[in-house]
N, C-alpha and C positions, 0 to 999 in steps of 0.2 A: 176302797180306792180310790187315794186323789190323780187326777190324772190332767196333766197343763194342756193345753187347747191355745193354739194359732194359731186365733179366729180371722185374722186377714190372708193366710196363705193357701194359693190354690186358684185357680180359674172363675172358681165358685162363692167363693168368699166374697161378707160374710156370711150371707144370708142360709146356704145348702150346710155348710158349718156349723153355727150354729143351732139349726134345726137338727143334724146328726146327734152333737152333743146334749142337746135334749130328752128327743128320743135314748141316748143311748143311758143317761140316767133315770130314764124310767125304767128302761129293760134292763139293765145289768147292775144297778144301784152302785153307782160309782160316784164322788163329789169331782163335779168337773169346775177346773179353774179356766174361763176365757183371759187369753193377753189381745191387745189392741184399742186403737181406739175406744175409751168407752164410752163416750157419746152417741154412738154411730152406732155399736151395739146396743146400747138401751131403745134406739130408737128403731131400729131391727126388732127387735125382741116385742115392742108396741105396735108396732104395723104388722105383726103376724103373729099376734094374739099367743107370745110365747113370755113365761112368765119371768124378766131376769132376776130376778130374786134367790130362784134353784142357782145361779153360778156367781160363782167369787169371781169379779172383774181384775185385773190388772192392768191400769192403762199404759200406752204405748203410740208414744207419736206414726212413727215410721212402717215405712216395710219395706219388705226387699224385694225387687219383683222375679219375675223369669229371667229375667231377660241380663240382669244381672251376675257378675262373675260370683261364684262361693265365695270368696275371700273376701269380701266387701262386707261381710258380716262379721268382722273382725276388724273392718277402717268403718266406712262412712256408713256402715249400717247398724252398727255394733250397738243402736237404739233400737233396733227395730223390733216387729211383736216377735218374731221367734227368737231370734237375741234375748229378747226379755225370759221368752219362756225356758229358753235353756236354760241361763242362770236361775232361775229359781228352781229347776228341776237338781243343777247341781247343788246349791243352794240348801237340799231336804225340803224343802215348798210343796213338793209335788213328789208321786212315784213312779212317775212318765211320762214322756213328752211324745205327743204326736203335731204332724204339723203336714198339709199337700202342696206348700211351698215350695220353691227354689230347690231342687236336690243336691246339685252341691252344697249351696248355702247349708241345708239341715246336714249333708255329712262335715264338711269343716267345721261347721258351729258346734254337733257331739262331737267330735275328735279334740279339737282345742278350747271348747268351755266345759264338757260332762268328763271329757278326759276318757283316755283308752285305759282297758283292764291292764292290771299290770302283766307285762309278759308278752299283751299284743301286739304285731309290729305293725300294721295298718286296720281298722275297723273297715266292711264293706255292706254295698247295700247289694241286699238281697230279695228279690223278688219272690211269689210264690207263681206260677203260671201255669195253666191248664195244659195237660198232652191229652191222647188218646181216650187211656184210660184212666188216670189220675190227675196230679199238679207233679211237678216238682219242685223246687227251690235253683235259683240263677244267681251263682253266687262268686264272683263279683259282676257287679252290674254298669259298673262305670265310675265307683267312687277311686278306682287307683286303676291307670291306664297300664302299668307295667310295673309287674310282681316279682317279687322271685321266690323259687321253692318255698321258703320255708314260710314264707306270706301262703301260698295256694296250702298248704298243710293246714294253716290255724283254720284256713276257708271251709276247709272239709270239715273241721272237726264243730266250727261255731252252725255249718249248716246242718249237721249232724244231729248238734242238741236241741236245734229252733223245729225242726221236722217231726224229732222223735218226741216231745213235751210239750208243743202246740198242737201240733196238726196230728198226733196219736199214730204214724207211720213207725210201724217195728221194726226195730235193726234199720234204719235207709241205708238206701246203698248209695254210692257213693261214686260217680266216674269224673275222669277227668277229660275234660274237652280235647279233643285229638284231630288231626288229619287223617288219623288210620285206628284202628285198634290192637295195630300188633305193639308189643312193650318197645322197641327201638324209634317208633315213629314219633316226631314233633322234632322241636328245635334243644337244641341243651337247656333247657327250663324245664321243659315238657320233662323231658327222659330224668332228669333228675329227680322233679317232684315226684313222677311214678315210682320212683326207685322209696322217696320218703313217705308217701300214701300207701307204699306196702308194711310197711315199720306201724305205722300211727291207728289207735286200735279206733278206728271205722274200718263198716264193711268194705271195704275199694274193690270198685267191681272191675277197674281199669280203665280202658280208653275210650270215649264214644266220640261217636262222629256226627257231624251238623243232622245229618240225614236221618238220624236215630234218637234225635231229640224228641220232636213231638209224640213219639210210639213210648214215652216212659221209659226209655233204655235207663233211666237211673234217678234216684228220689233228688241228692244233690248234685250240680253239675259244677264241680268246681274250674273255675279259668281266672284270668285276667281283667279285668275292666275295660278295657280298649275290645275284646275278643265277648264276653260276657254282653257290654253293651251291641254291639252289632247283630248278637245274637237276638235278644231281647226289640231292637227295632224292626229289625227282617222279619221276626216273629210276629208282630204286630201286621206288619204292612200287609205280609201274606194272609193273612187270617181278614184283614179289612177288605181285601181286595178279594177274597174266595167272597165272603158275603154276598158282597155286590155282587159279586157272578149269577150267585146263586139268585138273588133278589131279580136281575133284567133277563134269566129264564123264566122266571114262575109268572114275572109281568109280561112277555112277550107279545101273548095273542092268546084269546077265549079258553081256546083249549086248555095251554099252560095254567091259565087264571085257575080254571077249574080245579086241576091236579094241584095246584100248591093247594086248596082250599083243602085237601079230601090229608094231607100233610101238613098241615100251617101247626098243630100242633106239635108234633116232633122239629121242624121246623125253629121254632119258637123255644125249643130244649136246647138244642144244639147251642143258638145261639147263646143259649143261658152260659152253658157250658165253658164257651168262650168269651164270657162278658167280667170282667174286669172289678166290675160290684161284687161279685162272690169272694173273689179272693183281699178287698178291702186296699190292699198295700204291702208295704217292705220293711224289715226290720232291719236298724243299722249295727248291726250286730257287731263287735267287738267294746263294745263301749261299756263304761260303768253303770252306767244305770235305762231303762229301758228305754230306746229311741226310737217313733216309729213314723215312715216318712208313707202315709197316704196319696192314694196316684190325685194329679196336679187339677186332673178332673171332675171328682168325685161330686154326685150329689150328697144328700143328706143319706140313704141308703148305704149309699156304697162307706162316706165316713162311716156312719156309726159301723160298719162291717167290722171295718177297720181298729176301732177303738175296741169289739170282744176281742180280736185278735191280741192287739196291744196286752187289752186284763191279762189273757190267757200266757202270753208273755212273760206277764210281770208275775202272779200269781203261782210260775211253774220253776222259775227261778232261773230262768235261760242262763240269764245274766252271771249266778254263782257255779253253775255247771259248767261252763268254758271258763270259766277262770281255775277251777279245780284240774278241767282237764292239759290248758296249756300248764300248770304246775308240773303235774306229774311227768308230765311229755321233758321238759326242762329240766328237771331232777334226773329225767331219765338220758337224756342226754350229754 
């Protein structure tokens, strides 16, 4: 499998991206194309005892930063490493693409360079998030701030296909983010979406309230990108704050430090359960070829983990399953 990597996307690029890609070659038996400044890539490899000859390197002069608008990938930064990599994918010079760079730019570039699956209104950003008893997908998490009911129905189809094929969740439960569980709750968009999802070939379980989200009330939580991004950022913030509070309790005095020593293995396991590196990143679902957004602050281990998920995503032909499902609904409608 040929995977195209944006070597200069992310807070820890290019070193951690290169290291993660090198480890993935050895462990997952994939071919990696690194896109970015060739001189810097080769220098970083030499300084860290990495054989640059195991990579195909495609040169690019510029990088799109996290601070720039995502739309700049089609304008002033059309020659950046991310844009060049996405064009390589669109032109058939790779089977999948991954970047830890600007999330908005990945979504815009995937949509306008790689293009949408026929029948898909808008691709969605779909991270997998840890819960109390497992993990769930949150879609959309920021790519589409406003959504029509038919777009939310497509998110349900795409998210269900990914969770089933890539993460092995049997008959994934699909929930609709809402302010109450009753069928009549929410705005007109939620109410209309509810009726559409009842008629969609997914395992729709109804509305899900915010307080039930961490308890794995569903496997795919469907919402517009504005709501999803708020849920995602709040979720991350609370998790970080809680771990800080736990640390403060255990370091408060000698008695507490002794207690911490007795349960340290359990605390480390809890931290691991909520560690982003265990999940790697998120697919951009709805485009014609596999595109993956790794976490912006991914280290080598997290980036390698993201490549593993991308490989599974590609091998399981989730893109094809989504295209077939959307076509069947279109024929039915």
